[in-house]
N, C-alpha and C positions, 0 to 999 in steps of 0.2 A: 870181304875186296869190298874198297871204299873210289868212293869215287877218283881220289887221285891215279890209285892200283889201276886205270885203263890202260894202254898205252897207248901215245898217241901218233907212234908210229907203225905200218904194221906191214910185216913184209909177204904176208900170205893175202890176199882176197878174192869175195866171193864170186867173181865175177872176173870176166876175158871180156873189154871192148872190141864188138869184133864188128869188123865193115857190113856192113849193108847200104845195100841200096836203096835210096829213099826217093818214092814215086813223085811227079811235079806236084802232087797234091797235097803233102808231106812239105816239099821247098815248102809253097808257097803258105800253108799254117802257121810254120815257121816263124816264116817273113815276115809275116802280117802278125800274126795271135802273139807268139812268144816275147815279144818289147811288154807286152802286157800282163801272160798267161807263166812267163817263163819267171823265178826269179831267181836270182842269180847265187850263187852261194858266197856266204862269206862265213868270216869266224864270231859272230856276233846275233843274237838271241831272236828269234823273228818275232816281231812284232804282229799279229796273225790280225788283229784290229784293224789297224791303218791299214794292209796287203787286202783283205777283204772287204773292209769297209762295215764292217757290224762284228757286234758279238754274237758267237754260235760256238757251242759245240766244233773244235780240233777235232777228223781222225784223219792222220797220217797213212800212206800204200804203198807199202817198199815193193820195187820191183816190177812198175804196173803191167811189162810188156808192149800192146800195143792198147791198152787200151781201152781195152770194149768194155770189161768190165766196168774199169775206176768211172767209165763217163755212163752207165747205165745206175751203176751206183748214185753219183750225184744229182743225176736230172732225178733218180725215184723220192732222194733227199735232201727236198732244197734247202730244208733247215740248218744242215750240216754242213760245214765247211770240213775240205779235203787238198790233201798236201801230196800229190804225188811224187813220189824219189828212184828217179830211172834214166840208166847214163847210159843207153843206147839211141842213138840220132835217130833212128827211126822209129822208134817207138813214143819218141817226143812229139814227131813229125805227126803223126797215125790219131794220139793223142790231141792236140791238137786242134786235128781234120776235127775229130766229135767234136771239139767245144764250140766250133766256130757254126758246123751244117747244126746240131740243135742246140743253141744259143742258152748253152751251159756259165752263170757265171760263180759258180761254187768250187767252182777244179783254179790249182793254182799247181807249179809245178818246180821243183829244182833237178836240174841236172847233175849230179853230183852222186859222190859214195854214202851210202846211205849211213852208216857206220860216222861216217862225217859230221854230216847233215848231224843227222843226233846228239852228236858230243856237241857240237859248236852253236847251235838254233836252234834246238828243242829245249824250252825250258825245263825242272824235274814237274810232277807233278801236274802236266797243263793239257795232255789228250784226252782225250772220249775214248779213243781209239786206236789200234794199230792192226793193218792185214797184211798180213804175209803171204799172198796167193801163187802157188806152185810157184816156187824159188826152184833155180835151180839142182837137182838132185845130185849131180855129181857124184857119178852110178862105180864108177871105179872103184873099190877101198883106195885106194893110195890117193885117190881123190878126194875122199869124204872131210877132209880138215880143210878145207873150201866151203862145207857146206857153211852155209849163211846160220842154219840156229844151232847156237850153241852157250854153253855156259856163259860165258862172259857175255858176252849180244845181249841173253835175252833175262840178265841181270840189268844190261842199261837200257830199255826196252820197257821194264819192270819197270823204273824209274821214272821214266817219263811222263809212264801213262798215269792220273790222277787214282787215289782209289774209288775202287768200284765201278773203275772203265776195263775195259774190256783188251787182249791180243785175239782176234781171230788170223792161225794161217792154214793153210788148205796144201794138199799135194796129190799126187796120184801115183809116188811112188811108194809102196808098201813098210818098204825097210829104212826109206828116210820118215814113213809116221811111225814107225815103230820110234826111231829116234828122238823126233822130235814131242813125242807123249812121254820118253824117258827125261828131256830136259829140262820139260816146259814142268810138267809134277816135281823134278828138282828144285827149284828155284822156289825158294822158303817166302817171296814176296806175293807168287803170283796161287790162284787155286783153281784147277779146275770146276768148273759149270755140266759136267756132264761124269756121265762113268767111262772114263774113255775118251772112246771116239765120239764126235757131237752132230745134232742132224744139221745137214745144209742148212747157215739159218736165207729166213726167209728174201734175207735184202742179197746175198749174194748170184748173180746172175749164172745158169747152166753157161758154160763158154761154148763154141761152135768143137773145139778141140777135145773141150770134157764130154759134151753130148754125142761126139761120133766115138770115143772111149766109151761108154759106159751103154751103146751100144752091140759094140764089143766085149762088152763081162769085162773090162777094165774094174777097179774100182778108184773114188777121190775119199778122203779122209780129213776133213774138217776137226781141229782143234782149236777151241773154243773157251780162255782160263781169264779171271778175272783178277785183279790190281786187286789184295785182302783191305779190307777199313782199317 
């Protein structure tokens, strides 16, 4: 499959924009910080140097939820710039609130479909890493086609990370972990950094939900693949 083989219009999406109530803090953060930290989607390549005001490795996180892990990682790694992609307004507001309360400077947000952001705004071979943490597992078999980690999307991701850079996925749904491992292993541009599933990298914090699940005996599976040199 070549660059031109990717469809520009999709009938199946990996997300549904659900109506969610935004708290007053999220609304305030969106109004006050949105103009600075939320980038408009546009079909033009992102100039990360201009956006962040420096030259630094750029990591993209797809579907950051309420932004707890994103904020923690960015705060712990100030030398790396992070671009978070999320479609749900409460999550955008929540991450902006983290940014304001913790004075985090190395995060920017695009509130848009990640497939289109990657296709139009991210240059090939430009990313130091990609994080996809706990994407919707779409449990029912008839919905598996909606899962984000599919062969065509993984190939897209592989073209956007630089040689030697990484793709890190995590899920708490074992059947989805098995599919992820199969799909990622089949992408010729990538190689697994572990024998199967990887230990949780130190930079990925445990979420409250994950901590609760682990105490109940639920599993979490990390997969860390690297772009072949």
